[in-house]
C-alpha distance (Angstrom), angle and dihedral (degrees) to the residues before:
residue distance angle dihedral
M1 . . .
E2 3.78 . .
L3 3.77 130.1 .
I4 3.79 112.6 -94.1
N5 3.83 109.2 -111.8
S6 3.78 112.3 -147.0
T7 3.81 95.8 -166.4
S8 3.80 133.7 47.1
K9 3.77 121.7 -123.8
S10 3.80 124.7 -125.9
T11 3.75 122.9 -150.7
R12 3.81 94.2 -159.7
T13 3.77 105.6 82.0
T14 3.77 137.8 157.9
S15 3.79 122.0 -115.2
N16 3.83 92.2 -89.5
G17 3.81 95.4 50.6
M18 3.82 99.8 -93.6
N19 3.80 112.3 125.2
L20 3.76 122.9 -133.4
G21 3.77 91.9 -108.1
D22 3.80 90.8 57.7
L23 3.79 90.3 47.5
W24 3.80 90.8 50.6
R25 3.80 91.6 50.9
K26 3.80 91.7 48.4
C27 3.79 89.5 51.7
L28 3.79 91.2 49.7
R29 3.80 90.7 51.7
R30 3.80 89.3 53.4
W31 3.82 97.6 42.1
P32 3.85 91.9 133.9
W33 3.82 87.9 65.1
F34 3.79 90.1 59.7
I35 3.80 94.0 45.1
V36 3.81 92.5 50.8
S37 3.81 93.4 42.8
V38 3.81 94.7 49.1
A39 3.80 91.9 45.3
L40 3.80 91.6 49.0
F41 3.80 95.7 49.5
V42 3.80 93.7 43.1
I43 3.80 89.2 52.0
L44 3.80 89.9 48.8
A45 3.82 90.0 49.2
V46 3.81 91.5 50.4
V47 3.80 90.7 48.5
Y48 3.81 90.5 48.4
L49 3.81 91.4 49.9
R50 3.78 89.9 49.2
I51 3.81 97.2 49.1
T52 3.83 96.2 39.4
P53 3.82 115.7 87.5
K54 3.80 114.9 -123.7
T55 3.80 114.6 -113.2
Y56 3.80 127.3 -154.3
T57 3.80 130.9 -156.5
R58 3.80 122.0 -140.5
A59 3.80 124.2 -170.1
A60 3.80 133.8 -159.6
S61 3.82 138.2 163.5
L62 3.80 130.7 -139.2
M63 3.80 130.1 -167.7
V64 3.80 108.4 -144.1
S65 3.79 128.7 -150.1
E66 3.81 113.9 -86.6
E67 3.79 89.6 -130.1
G68 3.81 94.1 41.3
H69 3.77 130.4 -131.6
G70 3.82 88.9 -42.9
G71 3.82 97.0 49.4
T72 3.81 133.7 97.6
S73 3.78 137.1 -126.4
Y74 3.81 96.0 -111.5
D75 3.79 95.0 114.3
L76 3.78 90.4 63.2
S77 3.79 92.0 39.5
S78 3.79 92.3 52.0
S79 3.79 90.7 61.4
L80 3.81 90.2 53.4
F81 3.84 96.6 41.9
S82 3.79 100.3 33.7
N83 3.81 90.6 142.6
L84 3.79 90.9 64.3
A85 3.80 114.7 85.5
I86 3.78 91.3 -147.5
F87 3.81 91.0 75.0
K88 3.80 97.4 45.5
F89 3.78 106.4 102.3
K90 3.76 135.3 119.7
N91 3.80 118.3 -102.4
N92 3.80 108.3 -133.4
T93 3.82 95.5 177.5
D94 3.83 117.0 135.5
S95 3.81 101.2 -137.4
K96 3.81 95.1 -160.4
A97 3.81 95.0 48.8
N98 3.79 90.4 44.1
A99 3.82 92.0 50.6
K100 3.80 90.2 51.2
K101 3.79 90.7 50.1
E102 3.79 91.2 49.1
M103 3.80 91.1 47.6
L104 3.80 90.2 56.0
Y105 3.79 91.5 44.9
I106 3.81 93.0 51.6
Q107 3.83 88.6 54.8
S108 3.81 92.9 46.1
T109 3.78 123.7 118.7
E110 3.78 90.8 -109.3
M111 3.80 93.6 58.7
L112 3.80 95.4 40.9
E113 3.79 90.1 49.3
K114 3.80 89.4 56.7
V115 3.82 89.3 52.9
V116 3.81 93.7 46.4
R117 3.78 92.6 50.5
H118 3.79 94.7 42.8
L119 3.83 93.8 51.7
S120 3.86 96.1 31.0
L121 3.80 89.2 -125.9
N122 3.80 90.9 163.9
V123 3.83 88.7 74.2
E124 3.82 111.8 68.1
Y125 3.81 126.3 -168.5
E126 3.81 124.7 -158.9
T127 3.78 138.4 169.0
D128 3.78 135.7 -167.5
G129 3.80 114.2 -76.9
K130 3.76 137.9 169.8
G131 3.77 104.8 -58.8
H132 3.80 94.3 -23.4
R133 3.77 142.1 33.2
E134 3.79 117.7 -82.1
T135 3.80 122.3 -140.6
L136 3.80 118.3 -118.4
Y137 3.78 116.6 -148.9
G138 3.78 139.6 146.3
S139 3.78 110.2 -25.0
T140 3.82 91.9 17.8
L141 3.82 97.9 45.9
P142 3.84 112.3 101.4
V143 3.82 100.2 -176.9
K144 3.79 140.7 11.8
V145 3.78 127.7 -140.9
Q146 3.80 122.1 -148.9
F147 3.81 117.6 -159.1
L148 3.80 100.7 -155.0
D149 3.81 99.2 179.4
L150 3.82 105.0 24.1
P151 3.84 109.4 109.8
E152 3.78 116.3 -118.4
D153 3.79 92.2 -119.1
K154 3.82 93.2 55.6
S155 3.79 129.8 85.7
G156 3.76 131.0 -145.6
N157 3.78 142.9 156.5
L158 3.78 139.0 -154.5
T159 3.80 139.5 169.7
L160 3.80 129.4 -121.7
H161 3.79 121.8 -159.3
L162 3.82 109.6 -156.9
G163 3.78 119.4 -156.1
K164 3.76 138.5 104.1
N165 3.78 84.8 -43.1
I166 3.80 119.1 32.5
T167 3.80 115.9 -139.6
L168 3.78 131.1 -172.9
E169 3.81 118.0 -143.2
L170 3.78 118.1 -157.3
A171 3.81 126.3 162.3
G172 3.82 89.7 -10.9
V173 3.80 93.6 -54.3
E174 3.82 120.2 114.4
T175 3.80 119.9 -150.0
P176 3.83 126.8 -173.5
V177 3.81 112.9 -115.4
K178 3.79 131.5 -158.4
L179 3.77 117.2 -158.4
G180 3.79 111.5 -105.7
D181 3.82 95.9 14.1
T182 3.78 122.3 119.1
L183 3.79 113.2 -116.8
Q184 3.81 124.7 -162.8
T185 3.83 112.6 -135.4
P186 3.83 138.1 158.7
Y187 3.83 85.2 -90.2
G188 3.78 90.6 56.5
R189 3.78 125.1 -110.8
I190 3.80 116.3 -4.1
V191 3.80 129.0 -172.6
V192 3.81 122.2 -163.6
T193 3.81 113.4 -159.0
P194 3.81 131.1 176.9
A195 3.80 116.1 -102.5
L196 3.79 125.9 -142.3
A197 3.80 90.7 -91.9
F198 3.80 94.7 51.1
S199 3.78 114.7 135.1
E200 3.77 125.4 156.8
A201 3.79 91.9 -150.0
A202 3.79 96.7 46.0
F203 3.82 97.5 44.5
N204 3.78 100.0 33.3
G205 3.79 111.1 134.6
I206 3.82 99.5 11.4
T207 3.79 126.4 126.1
V208 3.80 120.6 -134.4
Y209 3.81 119.0 -157.9
V210 3.80 110.3 -153.8
T211 3.82 120.6 -162.2
H212 3.78 123.7 -174.1
H213 3.80 110.5 -156.1
S214 3.76 125.4 -170.7
V215 3.78 114.3 -99.7
G216 3.81 89.2 -115.6
E217 3.82 91.4 56.1
A218 3.79 91.1 48.3
I219 3.81 90.9 50.2
S220 3.82 91.4 49.8
T221 3.81 91.0 49.3
C222 3.79 91.1 48.6
R223 3.81 91.9 48.8
S224 3.83 92.2 49.9
R225 3.80 90.9 54.4
L226 3.82 96.0 45.2
K227 3.80 121.7 84.0
A228 3.82 126.4 -179.9
T229 3.80 131.4 -172.1
M230 3.78 133.1 173.9
N231 3.78 117.0 -112.3
E232 3.82 109.7 -108.2
D233 3.80 94.6 -142.2
V234 3.83 99.9 40.0
P235 3.84 113.1 28.4
S236 3.80 92.9 -164.8
I237 3.83 89.9 62.8
I238 3.82 114.8 82.6
D239 3.81 120.0 -162.3
F240 3.81 116.2 -146.4
T241 3.81 131.2 -166.8
Y242 3.78 126.8 -172.6
T243 3.80 125.3 -169.0
D244 3.79 120.6 -155.3
V245 3.79 141.6 147.7
N246 3.80 88.8 -120.8
I247 3.82 119.9 58.4
E248 3.79 94.3 -159.1
R249 3.79 92.7 53.0
A250 3.82 91.8 48.2
D251 3.81 90.5 53.7
D252 3.81 91.7 47.1
V253 3.81 92.2 50.6
L254 3.82 92.9 53.4
N255 3.80 92.7 44.6
A256 3.81 92.0 47.3
L257 3.80 90.8 48.3
F258 3.81 92.1 52.2
E259 3.79 91.5 45.8
A260 3.80 92.3 49.9
Y261 3.80 92.0 49.2
S262 3.81 92.1 48.5
Q263 3.80 89.6 50.8
V264 3.81 92.3 50.9
V265 3.81 90.4 50.9
A266 3.78 91.3 48.8
D267 3.82 93.0 47.1
N268 3.79 93.0 50.5
K269 3.78 92.9 48.7
Q270 3.78 90.3 47.4
L271 3.80 89.6 51.7
M272 3.81 91.8 56.1
A273 3.80 92.2 45.2
D274 3.82 91.5 50.2
E275 3.80 91.0 50.5
L276 3.79 91.7 51.8
S277 3.79 91.0 47.3
R278 3.80 91.1 52.7
L279 3.79 91.3 51.4
I280 3.82 92.9 48.2
D281 3.82 93.0 47.7
D282 3.80 91.3 50.8
R283 3.80 91.8 51.0
I284 3.81 93.1 46.0
D285 3.82 91.6 52.2
L286 3.81 90.4 49.1
L287 3.82 93.2 48.4
K288 3.80 90.8 49.3
D289 3.77 89.7 59.4
E290 3.79 92.9 44.3
L291 3.82 93.3 49.6
G292 3.81 90.0 49.6
D293 3.79 90.5 53.9
V294 3.81 91.7 49.4
D295 3.81 92.0 50.3
D296 3.81 89.8 50.7
D297 3.83 90.9 50.7
I298 3.82 92.2 50.5
S299 3.79 93.3 46.8
T300 3.80 92.8 47.9
F301 3.83 92.7 46.9
K302 3.81 92.9 50.5
R303 3.80 92.5 47.0
D304 3.81 93.9 48.1
N305 3.82 94.3 46.0
S306 3.82 100.7 36.5
M307 3.82 93.0 -124.7
A308 3.79 102.1 156.8
D309 3.86 94.7 147.3
I310 3.77 96.8 46.5
Q311 3.81 90.4 125.0
D312 3.79 91.0 78.1
I313 3.80 91.1 54.1
I314 3.79 91.4 47.2
R315 3.81 91.7 48.1
R316 3.79 92.3 53.8
A317 3.79 91.3 46.0
R318 3.78 91.1 51.0
D319 3.76 91.3 52.6
K320 3.80 90.2 58.1
E321 3.77 100.4 39.0
A322 3.83 101.6 29.9
E323 3.75 95.3 113.5
T324 3.80 97.2 45.0
T325 3.79 92.9 43.2
K326 3.79 91.1 54.1
K327 3.79 90.9 52.0
I328 3.80 93.2 46.5
N329 3.78 91.1 49.8
G330 3.78 91.8 51.4
I331 3.80 92.6 48.6
N332 3.79 93.0 46.4
H333 3.78 89.1 49.2
Q334 3.78 91.6 53.7
L335 3.83 92.7 44.7
H336 3.77 90.4 50.7
L337 3.81 92.4 52.0
L338 3.81 92.8 44.3
R339 3.82 93.9 50.6
Y340 3.77 92.2 46.1
L341 3.81 91.8 49.5
R342 3.83 90.9 47.5
K343 3.80 90.7 50.4
F344 3.80 90.7 48.6
I345 3.82 92.1 51.4
L346 3.82 94.9 48.0
N347 3.83 94.0 45.4
P348 3.87 106.6 107.9
A349 3.79 89.1 -150.0
N350 3.83 89.4 67.7
I351 3.82 95.9 55.1
G352 3.81 109.6 127.6
Q353 3.82 93.0 22.5
V354 3.78 128.6 110.8
L355 3.82 117.8 -107.9
P356 3.81 123.1 -117.3
S357 3.78 106.1 -92.3
N358 3.82 127.7 -150.7
T359 3.81 92.2 16.9
G360 3.80 93.3 166.6
I361 3.80 96.3 -103.0
N362 3.78 108.5 149.4
N363 3.79 94.1 -129.0
S364 3.83 118.3 98.3
E365 3.82 92.0 -167.1
I366 3.82 91.6 59.0
E367 3.81 90.7 47.9
Y368 3.82 90.1 50.3
H369 3.83 92.1 52.0
I370 3.83 90.2 48.8
R371 3.83 91.8 53.5
N372 3.79 91.4 45.1
H373 3.84 90.8 50.6
N374 3.82 92.6 48.6
N375 3.82 93.3 50.5
K376 3.82 91.4 49.1
Q377 3.83 91.8 46.0
L378 3.80 93.0 51.9
D379 3.82 91.2 46.4
R380 3.80 88.9 50.8
N381 3.82 92.8 49.7
D382 3.83 91.6 48.5
W383 3.80 94.1 50.0
A384 3.80 92.9 43.4
A385 3.80 88.7 54.4
S386 3.79 93.7 51.0
I387 3.83 98.5 39.5
T388 3.83 129.7 12.1
E389 3.80 136.5 -64.0
E390 3.81 90.1 -119.4
S391 3.80 93.6 55.5
P392 3.83 113.5 123.0
L393 3.80 88.8 -126.8
V394 3.84 91.4 57.7
T395 3.80 94.6 43.1
D396 3.82 91.0 49.4
L397 3.80 89.7 52.8
D398 3.84 89.7 49.3
V399 3.80 89.3 55.3
E400 3.82 91.8 48.4
I401 3.83 91.2 49.0
A402 3.81 91.9 49.5
N403 3.80 90.8 50.2
I404 3.81 91.2 49.4
K405 3.82 90.8 50.6
K406 3.79 91.4 48.8
A407 3.80 91.8 50.5
L408 3.81 90.5 45.6
V409 3.83 93.0 52.1
E410 3.81 91.0 49.3
L411 3.80 90.2 49.2
I412 3.85 91.0 49.3
D413 3.82 91.3 49.3
N414 3.79 91.7 51.0
T415 3.78 90.7 47.2
I416 3.82 91.5 50.0
L417 3.82 90.8 51.7
A418 3.77 90.8 50.3
Q419 3.82 91.9 48.3
Q420 3.81 91.0 48.8
D421 3.80 91.3 52.3
Q422 3.75 89.6 50.0
L423 3.80 90.4 47.3
L424 3.83 91.1 55.3
E425 3.77 90.3 53.4
V426 3.82 93.1 48.1
R427 3.79 92.4 46.2
S428 3.79 89.6 51.9
E429 3.76 88.5 56.0
H430 3.79 88.9 44.4
D431 3.84 91.3 53.8
K432 3.75 89.4 54.5
A433 3.79 89.0 53.3
L434 3.80 89.9 49.4
G435 3.82 88.6 55.0
E436 3.74 86.6 68.1
L437 3.82 87.3 59.2
A438 3.83 92.9 57.8
N439 3.74 91.1 124.4
T440 3.79 92.0 51.0
P441 3.81 110.8 107.5
N442 3.79 115.3 -104.5
K443 3.76 89.5 -122.4
A444 3.79 91.5 57.9
T445 3.80 89.8 48.9
Y446 3.79 91.0 52.3
L447 3.78 90.3 48.5
V448 3.79 91.4 50.7
T449 3.79 89.4 54.1
I450 3.77 91.2 52.1
E451 3.81 90.9 47.4
R452 3.79 89.6 50.5
Q453 3.80 91.4 54.8
K454 3.77 89.4 48.8
K455 3.79 91.4 52.1
V456 3.81 92.1 50.8
K457 3.76 91.7 51.5
E458 3.80 91.8 45.3
Q459 3.81 90.5 53.5
I460 3.79 91.3 50.2
Y461 3.78 90.6 45.8
V462 3.82 93.1 52.2
Y463 3.78 91.1 45.6
L464 3.81 91.8 53.2
L465 3.80 91.7 49.1
Q466 3.78 89.1 52.2
K467 3.79 90.1 47.2
R468 3.81 91.8 51.9
E469 3.80 91.6 53.2
E470 3.81 91.3 48.6
N471 3.80 91.3 50.3
E472 3.80 92.6 50.6
L473 3.80 91.0 49.3
S474 3.80 92.7 47.7
Q475 3.83 90.5 58.9
A476 3.79 89.4 65.3
F477 3.81 90.5 69.2
T478 3.80 97.3 54.8
A479 3.80 93.4 98.6
F480 3.79 92.3 60.5
N481 3.81 97.5 62.8
T482 3.83 95.0 89.4
L483 3.77 125.6 43.7
V484 3.81 131.1 -174.0
V485 3.80 101.4 -133.4
S486 3.81 94.1 -172.9
A487 3.80 127.0 9.4
P488 3.83 119.9 -130.3
S489 3.79 109.8 -70.1
G490 3.77 141.1 145.3
S491 3.77 146.4 137.9
M492 3.79 118.8 -45.3
S493 3.80 88.1 -140.7
P494 3.81 116.3 92.6
T495 3.79 118.0 -104.2
A496 3.79 92.9 -155.2
P497 2.90 141.7 74.5
A498 3.81 90.4 30.7
I499 3.80 102.4 -142.4
L500 3.81 100.7 -162.9
P501 3.86 97.0 43.6
I502 3.81 90.8 47.0
L503 3.81 92.6 50.4
I504 3.80 90.9 45.7
A505 3.82 89.9 48.5
A506 3.83 90.1 49.7
L507 3.80 90.3 50.3
L508 3.82 92.3 48.6
I509 3.80 93.1 46.4
G510 3.80 89.5 47.7
L511 3.80 89.5 54.2
L512 3.79 97.8 39.5
L513 3.81 97.8 46.9
P514 3.84 96.2 64.4
L515 3.80 88.8 40.9
A516 3.81 89.6 52.6
L517 3.81 90.6 48.2
I518 3.80 90.9 50.9
L519 3.80 91.2 48.6
L520 3.80 91.3 45.9
R521 3.78 91.3 51.6
E522 3.76 90.1 49.5
M523 3.81 93.1 47.8
M524 3.80 91.5 48.8
N525 3.81 91.9 46.1
T526 3.82 107.4 98.7
K527 3.80 93.8 176.5
I528 3.77 125.7 103.2
R529 3.79 106.1 -95.5
N530 3.78 107.3 174.4
R531 3.77 146.4 -20.4
K532 3.81 94.0 -65.7
D533 3.81 91.1 65.5
V534 3.81 91.0 63.5
D535 3.81 97.6 36.5
G536 3.76 112.7 116.0
S537 3.79 94.2 32.0
T538 3.79 116.5 141.9
V539 3.82 89.1 -134.2
P540 3.84 112.3 88.9
F541 3.79 111.6 -105.3
I542 3.79 113.7 -138.8
G543 3.81 101.8 -178.6
E544 3.77 150.1 -65.8
I545 3.79 129.9 -96.6
P546 3.81 121.0 -146.8
A547 3.78 118.7 -124.7
T548 3.82 118.1 -93.4
K549 3.76 135.0 -160.3
A550 3.78 117.2 -82.1
G551 3.82 113.9 -91.2
E552 3.81 97.5 25.4
R553 3.79 114.5 139.2
I554 3.82 123.5 -177.9
V555 3.78 108.1 6.0
V556 3.81 99.1 167.3
N557 3.81 107.4 93.2
E558 3.77 138.9 159.2
G559 3.81 112.1 -77.3
D560 3.81 93.3 8.4
N561 3.80 111.5 137.1
S562 3.80 96.7 175.2
P563 3.84 118.6 138.8
I564 3.80 92.1 -106.2
G565 3.81 92.2 49.8
E566 3.79 90.4 50.3
A567 3.80 89.9 47.6
F568 3.82 91.7 56.6
R569 3.80 89.8 47.7
V570 3.82 89.4 54.5
V571 3.82 89.8 50.4
R572 3.80 90.2 47.9
T573 3.79 91.6 53.0
N574 3.80 92.5 48.8
M575 3.81 91.6 48.5
E576 3.79 91.0 51.7
F577 3.79 89.2 52.8
I578 3.81 93.0 49.6
A579 3.80 95.4 41.8
E580 3.83 94.2 50.5
G581 3.78 107.3 128.0
K582 3.82 94.0 -1.0
G583 3.82 108.6 81.3
N584 3.75 143.7 -85.3
I585 3.81 104.5 -101.3
A586 3.81 113.2 101.1
M587 3.77 122.2 178.0
I588 3.82 120.2 -153.3
T589 3.81 114.4 -147.0
S590 3.81 142.4 142.0
V591 3.78 142.7 -156.8
D592 3.79 94.4 -118.7
P593 3.82 131.1 34.2
A594 3.83 124.1 -109.1
C595 3.80 93.5 39.2
G596 3.84 92.7 127.3
K597 3.81 98.7 -102.8
T598 3.82 94.7 150.8
F599 3.82 91.9 47.9
V600 3.81 91.1 48.8
A601 3.82 92.6 45.5
A602 3.84 94.7 50.1
N603 3.80 95.5 44.9
L604 3.79 93.1 42.3
A605 3.81 88.3 53.7
A606 3.81 88.6 48.8
A607 3.81 89.7 52.4
F608 3.81 91.5 54.6
A609 3.82 90.4 46.0
L610 3.82 91.9 53.1
K611 3.79 87.2 60.0
G612 3.79 90.1 57.1
A613 3.77 97.0 -103.2
R614 3.78 116.3 138.1
T615 3.78 101.7 -115.3
V616 3.77 134.7 180.0
C617 3.81 127.6 -171.1
V618 3.82 111.2 -151.3
D619 3.81 120.9 -163.2
L620 3.82 107.1 -143.8
D621 3.80 94.4 159.9
L622 3.81 89.2 110.9
R623 3.78 91.6 178.3
Q624 3.83 97.8 57.5
G625 3.79 109.9 18.0
D626 3.81 93.5 -164.4
L627 3.81 94.3 158.1
A628 3.81 88.0 75.2
H629 3.80 88.0 73.5
Y630 3.82 89.2 62.5
V631 3.85 91.2 59.0
G632 3.77 95.3 37.5
R633 3.82 98.6 -120.9
R634 3.75 142.0 76.5
G635 3.86 105.5 -162.3
Q636 3.75 119.0 121.4
G637 3.74 124.0 -21.2
I638 3.78 146.2 149.4
S639 3.82 91.7 -37.9
A640 3.82 88.5 67.9
Y641 3.79 90.0 56.0
L642 3.79 93.8 47.0
N643 3.81 93.9 50.4
G644 3.84 92.4 48.0
T645 3.79 98.5 -110.0
T646 3.78 89.1 126.5
D647 3.77 132.9 14.2
D648 3.80 100.3 -148.3
W649 3.80 118.9 69.5
N650 3.79 90.1 -172.8
D651 3.78 87.6 78.0
F652 3.83 89.5 73.4
I653 3.79 99.0 51.1
V654 3.82 112.3 121.1
S655 3.78 121.7 -164.7
V656 3.80 118.8 -138.8
N657 3.78 117.7 -129.7
G658 3.81 112.7 -118.8
H659 3.79 93.4 18.4
D660 3.82 110.8 86.6
Y661 3.79 96.5 -173.7
L662 3.81 99.3 38.9
D663 3.82 126.0 97.9
L664 3.78 130.4 175.5
I665 3.81 128.9 -155.6
P666 3.84 112.7 -163.4
V667 3.80 126.2 -158.0
G668 3.75 95.5 -115.1
S669 3.77 114.5 -163.1
I670 3.80 114.1 17.5
P671 3.83 106.3 -115.3
S672 3.78 124.6 -141.4
N673 3.83 93.6 -137.5
P674 3.83 107.7 44.0
V675 3.81 95.5 157.2
E676 3.81 91.7 54.6
L677 3.81 91.9 47.6
L678 3.81 92.5 50.2
S679 3.82 89.7 49.0
N680 3.83 88.5 57.0
P681 3.85 114.3 111.3
R682 3.80 86.1 -125.6
L683 3.84 88.0 77.9
K684 3.80 91.1 66.6
E685 3.80 90.2 45.9
L686 3.80 88.7 51.9
F687 3.79 93.4 52.7
D688 3.80 92.4 44.5
G689 3.79 89.5 54.6
L690 3.83 93.3 45.2
R691 3.81 92.6 48.6
A692 3.79 89.9 52.5
K693 3.79 96.0 46.1
Y694 3.83 102.9 39.6
D695 3.75 136.7 49.0
W696 3.83 91.4 -144.0
V697 3.79 129.8 23.4
I698 3.83 114.4 -165.9
V699 3.81 112.4 -168.0
D700 3.83 121.5 -161.4
C701 3.85 105.3 -146.6
P702 3.83 135.0 -176.8
P703 3.86 120.5 -102.6
V704 3.81 112.3 -77.0
E705 3.81 94.8 -132.8
T706 3.80 95.1 52.4
V707 3.83 106.0 52.4
A708 3.79 140.5 0.2
D709 3.80 93.6 -114.8
T710 3.79 95.8 99.1
A711 3.80 93.8 52.1
I712 3.85 88.5 57.3
I713 3.80 93.4 47.1
A714 3.83 91.0 47.7
R715 3.83 89.7 68.7
Q716 3.82 88.6 70.1
A717 3.83 98.8 38.9
D718 3.81 128.9 93.6
M719 3.81 98.0 -156.3
S720 3.81 138.1 11.8
V721 3.81 126.2 -140.6
F722 3.82 112.5 -160.8
V723 3.80 111.1 -158.5
V724 3.82 119.2 -151.5
K725 3.79 119.6 -176.2
A726 3.81 124.7 -141.4
G727 3.79 111.9 -119.8
L728 3.82 92.7 15.2
T729 3.79 111.8 53.7
E730 3.83 117.2 73.4
R731 3.80 115.5 -121.7
T732 3.79 87.8 -124.5
S733 3.83 88.2 67.2
V734 3.80 88.4 72.4
S735 3.80 88.5 62.5
V736 3.81 89.6 50.3
I737 3.82 90.8 52.7
E738 3.81 89.8 48.1
G739 3.81 88.3 53.4
Y740 3.82 90.0 53.9
N741 3.79 89.1 50.4
E742 3.81 93.1 50.9
E743 3.81 89.5 49.3
Q744 3.84 90.5 45.6
R745 3.76 87.9 -133.5
Y746 3.81 92.9 151.9
P747 3.82 128.5 35.4
G748 3.79 121.4 -105.6
M749 3.80 96.2 -9.9
T750 3.82 118.7 -154.7
L751 3.79 134.3 170.6
L752 3.81 127.8 -128.4
L753 3.82 125.8 -175.3
N754 3.80 115.2 -145.8
G755 3.80 132.4 -170.9
T756 3.81 100.3 25.3
T757 3.78 117.7 166.6
A758 3.78 134.5 -163.3
L759 3.80 111.0 -93.6
């Protein structure tokens, strides 16, 4: 036979032992918590949505120059002038790295400052809206305020009241304002002018709140709203997004940023083109003078030596030395360009300037170093303009530029030495050719030399003229280095605050907060709550008793099928199973006081009596004597028998009305020495008599942890029922009871849960 289990077990439990069904029932009992919590958080969400300005996100894409804001337009020019050697060089630019550099530059303080100043973003205009202030800008801005004397690093605010008469409120003082007039204020001179959207009828009666931010604050705000990412498919395309409460302002910021970047690119390219033009013009002027001197020398020589037919001599000489002359001219040309470039680099006056690029030197490595130097120099000038000369970024660039120049000079020197060696070899061959002209008059030879010099200078002169034309044409393509792939656009619906997610979050928080509170209360509750808290105990569990109203006495009656009556019947059945073959004396005790021992003892005795068993409930809690309340009198009782006042304990038996087989024996007078009375041999005589007279003897005992009385009574008992009360007894008390059971301190120990409630 197994013990009858009055409750079903659930395998789905929370971390603290409470199953999900119990949690659900607890939540249902506290449904007003959830209603109030959800309502509160939804109201807060609605208020937040009402007082929070709506923000919009605009997106645009820009294709940056392959050579960046410091590059030139030679890549495009080379496709148009491919027949000119000056444009034939290899492009070593890393497009991805360059796009990343340009992306950072576009978001730099220098660029954002241009946008802030161009759009006057440091002056903000607002008016009263529904729940929050609304931003006025562009088509919604009625007036503009100019702070003529307020420093850019200072902040200030004022209020304009627009109506038939415009007034300015500052520090609580209102001053009449006429549009266009200069007004003296604590912020200095202020001018209020009508904006494009100004209309007396449309803006009559509104209030405009004007805030002057420092330029630095405006730049920081602009930077926080701007996001840039490189396009995954085309690295040279940069995607931009800008978030603002005003769509028109967001579009203007992106457009102004693109325009400012395009202007910087154009300015830098123009700077390089102007530098090259200056160099070419200087060389052309110098060659003009040199060619004039050569012509004078030839004319004077012919006149002095009567050499009118010198062309025949020159023609014959050219036939013999044509090949060597051509080589010498080419080498001299290269040496001239190399020496000039070396002189230009080492000239202190040219420090900080870009070098002439694509000079015609037949050395791709020199041309590469020149382009690299120019890009670094322009980067350095840009950063120095936006930060300081002493910045580590600027000084690092200075070091890189110096190293490039040093390497370039060494490369030029090595090239010059190589050209000179080659020139010696060509001249040796040329001297051999001149040997064939031994019969040519010395005067003709001298004239040929002069003509040769003239030809060299003429070639250089023509080349420079061609170069100047190419440079002027290349400037026409500057505007095509940046391209707006997609203009600012985006949804007209706000991206923040997100109405649906916020309302859903409010609903979830409203539901989860009460649930969290319930779980927290349960986790912090160390008391026994229900059957699951005593499951698994090594002490046999005989049942659980539902909670009753305060003051109830015997609730088990004939014909009563209430839950509590059925619960005591289940306990009775389990006790009969445990007590089989052991005895009929059961003591009712607990670890802690106020667990309902007397109530359990009286009603358990009534349950046995309803079955027809002669049952007596004896109150041996000599310190409380609560069983007397069940019979309605204190008087004398078992204490009188134990102290020898009377010899017959039967005199104190009280019958219970409505229960034919149930008797009660109260304590009577509360003694001053209960331990001594219980140690009296009369106690054993009492139990011997009760065992012989009754089928069941239920003994109400004191708590085991409070006094030693129960340990004395246990010597006469056959079984022990330990009562634990839901909501009162600590869960650790179950471990204490298990310890008693392991030590076999009390006979036939069982466990009974009292005071359980529906979750």
